[in-house]
C-alpha positions as CSV (number, residue, x, y, z in Angstrom):
1,M,-21.8,41.0,120.9
2,S,-24.4,38.3,120.4
3,N,-26.6,40.7,118.4
4,Q,-23.8,41.4,115.9
5,P,-24.6,39.9,112.5
6,H,-22.6,37.0,111.1
7,Y,-21.1,37.0,107.7
8,W,-21.6,34.1,105.3
9,A,-20.1,33.6,101.8
10,I,-21.8,31.7,99.0
11,V,-19.9,30.6,95.9
12,P,-22.1,29.3,93.0
13,A,-19.8,26.7,91.3
14,A,-22.2,24.6,89.3
15,G,-21.5,26.2,85.9
16,V,-19.8,24.4,83.0
17,G,-18.0,27.4,81.4
18,K,-18.7,26.5,77.7
19,R,-16.8,29.6,76.4
20,M,-13.5,28.2,77.9
21,L,-13.6,25.3,75.4
22,A,-12.0,23.1,78.0
23,D,-12.4,19.5,79.1
24,R,-13.7,20.5,82.5
25,P,-15.6,23.4,84.1
26,K,-13.5,26.5,84.3
27,Q,-13.5,26.6,88.1
28,Y,-11.3,23.4,87.9
29,L,-8.8,24.6,85.4
30,P,-5.2,24.8,86.6
31,L,-3.9,28.2,87.7
32,R,-0.5,28.6,89.3
33,G,-0.4,25.1,90.8
34,Q,-4.0,25.0,92.0
35,T,-7.4,25.1,90.5
36,V,-9.2,28.4,89.9
37,L,-11.7,27.5,92.6
38,E,-9.0,26.7,95.1
39,H,-7.6,30.2,94.6
40,T,-11.0,31.8,95.0
41,L,-11.9,29.9,98.2
42,S,-8.5,30.6,99.6
43,R,-9.1,34.4,99.2
44,L,-12.4,34.1,101.0
45,L,-11.1,32.0,103.8
46,S,-8.1,34.2,104.4
47,A,-10.1,37.4,104.7
48,K,-9.9,38.8,108.2
49,I,-12.0,41.3,110.2
50,A,-10.3,44.6,109.9
51,D,-8.0,45.4,112.9
52,I,-8.5,41.9,114.3
53,A,-5.8,39.9,112.5
54,S,-6.8,36.5,114.0
55,A,-10.6,36.7,113.3
56,E,-11.9,35.3,110.1
57,I,-14.8,37.2,108.5
58,F,-16.9,34.3,107.4
59,T,-18.7,31.9,109.7
60,A,-18.9,29.5,106.7
61,V,-18.4,29.5,103.0
62,V,-21.1,27.6,101.1
63,V,-20.0,26.1,97.7
64,A,-22.9,25.2,95.4
65,I,-21.9,22.3,93.2
66,T,-23.7,19.7,91.0
67,D,-24.4,16.3,92.5
68,T,-22.3,14.6,89.8
69,D,-19.3,16.9,90.1
70,P,-16.3,14.5,90.1
71,Y,-13.6,17.2,90.7
72,W,-14.8,18.8,94.0
73,P,-14.2,15.8,96.2
74,E,-10.6,15.6,95.0
75,L,-9.7,19.1,96.3
76,D,-8.2,19.4,99.8
77,V,-10.2,22.6,100.4
78,S,-13.5,20.6,100.1
79,K,-12.6,19.2,103.6
80,H,-11.9,22.6,105.2
81,P,-13.9,23.0,108.4
82,R,-15.5,26.2,107.3
83,I,-16.5,25.0,103.9
84,V,-20.0,23.5,103.4
85,T,-21.6,22.3,100.2
86,A,-25.1,22.8,98.8
87,A,-26.8,21.5,95.7
88,G,-26.0,23.6,92.6
89,G,-28.8,24.7,90.3
90,K,-29.4,25.2,86.6
91,E,-28.9,29.0,86.8
92,R,-26.7,31.1,89.1
93,A,-29.7,32.3,91.0
94,D,-30.8,28.7,91.7
95,S,-27.4,27.9,93.1
96,V,-27.4,31.0,95.3
97,L,-30.9,30.3,96.6
98,S,-29.9,26.7,97.3
99,G,-26.9,28.0,99.3
100,L,-29.2,30.3,101.3
101,K,-31.6,27.5,102.1
102,H,-28.7,25.3,103.2
103,I,-27.8,27.7,106.1
104,R,-31.3,28.8,107.0
105,D,-31.1,26.9,110.4
106,R,-27.9,28.7,111.2
107,A,-28.2,32.2,109.7
108,A,-30.3,35.0,111.2
109,A,-32.5,37.3,109.0
110,N,-30.1,40.2,109.7
111,D,-26.9,38.3,108.9
112,W,-24.9,39.4,105.9
113,V,-24.3,37.2,102.8
114,L,-21.5,37.8,100.4
115,V,-22.0,36.0,97.0
116,H,-18.8,35.6,95.0
117,D,-18.1,34.1,91.6
118,A,-16.2,30.9,91.6
119,A,-14.2,32.2,88.6
120,R,-12.9,35.3,90.3
121,P,-9.7,34.1,91.9
122,C,-8.0,37.4,92.1
123,V,-10.3,39.2,94.6
124,T,-8.3,40.6,97.4
125,P,-9.1,40.3,101.1
126,A,-8.7,44.1,101.3
127,D,-11.6,44.6,98.8
128,I,-13.7,42.2,100.8
129,Q,-12.9,44.2,104.0
130,A,-13.7,47.5,102.2
131,L,-17.1,46.2,101.0
132,I,-18.0,45.1,104.5
133,A,-16.8,48.3,106.1
134,Q,-18.7,50.6,103.7
135,L,-22.0,48.6,103.7
136,Q,-22.3,47.1,107.2
137,D,-24.8,49.9,108.2
138,D,-26.4,50.2,104.8
139,P,-30.2,49.6,104.7
140,V,-30.0,47.6,101.4
141,G,-26.4,46.4,100.8
142,G,-24.5,46.5,97.6
143,I,-21.7,45.3,95.3
144,L,-18.1,45.8,94.3
145,A,-18.0,47.5,90.9
146,L,-15.8,49.3,88.5
147,A,-16.5,52.6,86.7
148,S,-16.4,52.3,82.9
149,H,-13.6,54.1,81.2
150,D,-14.4,53.0,77.7
151,T,-16.8,54.7,75.3
152,L,-20.0,52.6,75.3
153,K,-22.3,52.0,72.4
154,Q,-25.9,50.9,72.2
155,V,-26.2,48.4,69.4
156,Q,-29.1,46.8,67.5
157,N,-28.7,44.3,64.6
158,G,-25.0,45.1,64.4
159,R,-25.4,48.8,64.1
160,I,-24.8,51.6,66.6
161,T,-28.0,53.3,67.7
162,A,-26.7,55.6,70.4
163,S,-23.7,56.3,72.7
164,V,-24.2,55.6,76.3
165,D,-23.3,58.1,79.1
166,R,-20.4,56.1,80.6
167,S,-20.4,58.3,83.8
168,R,-23.6,56.5,84.7
169,V,-22.4,52.9,83.9
170,W,-20.5,50.6,86.2
171,R,-19.3,47.1,85.7
172,A,-20.7,44.7,88.3
173,L,-18.1,42.6,90.2
174,T,-18.4,40.3,93.2
175,P,-18.7,39.8,96.1
176,Q,-22.2,41.2,96.3
177,M,-23.4,41.7,99.8
178,F,-27.0,41.7,101.2
179,R,-28.9,40.7,104.3
180,Y,-29.8,37.0,104.5
181,Q,-33.6,37.4,104.6
182,L,-33.7,40.2,102.0
183,L,-31.6,38.3,99.5
184,T,-33.6,35.1,100.1
185,D,-36.9,36.9,99.6
186,A,-35.7,38.7,96.4
187,L,-34.4,35.5,94.8
188,T,-37.5,33.6,95.7
189,Q,-39.9,36.3,94.3
190,T,-37.9,36.7,91.1
191,A,-37.2,33.0,90.5
192,G,-37.1,32.0,86.8
193,N,-36.8,35.6,85.6
194,P,-34.1,35.7,82.8
195,A,-33.3,39.3,83.8
196,I,-31.7,38.1,87.1
197,T,-28.1,37.8,86.1
198,D,-26.7,38.7,89.6
199,E,-28.0,39.2,93.1
200,A,-28.3,43.0,92.7
201,S,-30.6,42.6,89.7
202,A,-33.0,40.6,91.8
203,L,-33.2,43.4,94.4
204,E,-33.5,46.1,91.7
205,L,-36.5,44.3,90.2
206,L,-38.2,44.7,93.6
207,G,-37.5,48.4,93.7
208,Y,-34.4,48.4,95.9
209,K,-31.3,50.4,95.0
210,P,-28.1,48.6,96.0
211,A,-25.0,50.7,96.7
212,I,-21.8,50.7,94.7
213,V,-18.3,50.2,96.3
214,E,-15.4,50.7,93.9
215,G,-13.3,47.6,93.6
216,R,-10.0,46.8,92.0
217,P,-9.6,46.2,88.2
218,D,-7.7,43.0,88.8
219,N,-10.8,41.3,90.2
220,I,-11.4,39.7,86.8
221,K,-13.8,36.9,86.0
222,I,-12.3,34.0,84.1
223,T,-14.6,33.5,81.1
224,R,-12.3,32.9,78.0
225,P,-9.0,31.0,77.6
226,E,-6.9,34.2,77.5
227,D,-8.2,35.2,81.0
228,L,-6.2,32.4,82.6
229,A,-2.9,34.1,81.5
230,L,-4.2,37.5,82.8
231,A,-5.2,35.9,86.1
232,T,-1.8,34.4,86.4
233,F,-0.2,37.8,85.9
234,Y,-2.4,39.5,88.5
235,L,-1.8,36.8,91.1
236,E,1.9,37.1,90.6
237,Q,1.7,40.9,90.9
238,Q,-0.4,40.7,94.1
């Protein structure tokens, strides 16, 4: 059993969420009696290894925050024994790489790392388990994603230039799951590239082809004010 890989979660939480037009970063906005970030971390911490009800999936959950963050220390979850913090960066990739470096003395090259958005509080433990179950033997890793059901248009200067084949387009969700060393190398080699908007894109740039695991449509990312009401509805339904 000692050769079995460990699982780590990294939550980049250094963003300011300008599109929310709020007085604080979106991860600290109230949602059903807690902050968005508390819901997100609770989902990760409660995920169990399939068929072993008492075994938590993650060895640790790394939260990447800014040094001047006044809200994080006020949350009870910040003192959870499986929560550790790392320095947040300017961009998402910087925060994730900081989180990876923070656990380099504890993580093995073959360990799995699941990166999850701080503003996705509705992810279900079942989706996390499904991601791990389907990818644990995959040579590259992959992501949760949703097939597109809308007609998609390619646009330039406000005009449609073409219709996109939606059967070949998926919406990327999180968590995104890759081996520790592979993800570290990919983010290091692509550092500063504006095309890196998620972890999968860093691997794609190096020629890898991450797998797709279909996720639930209620795993939404809170980006705009109206998303809070939708997240509230989904949490109540779950």
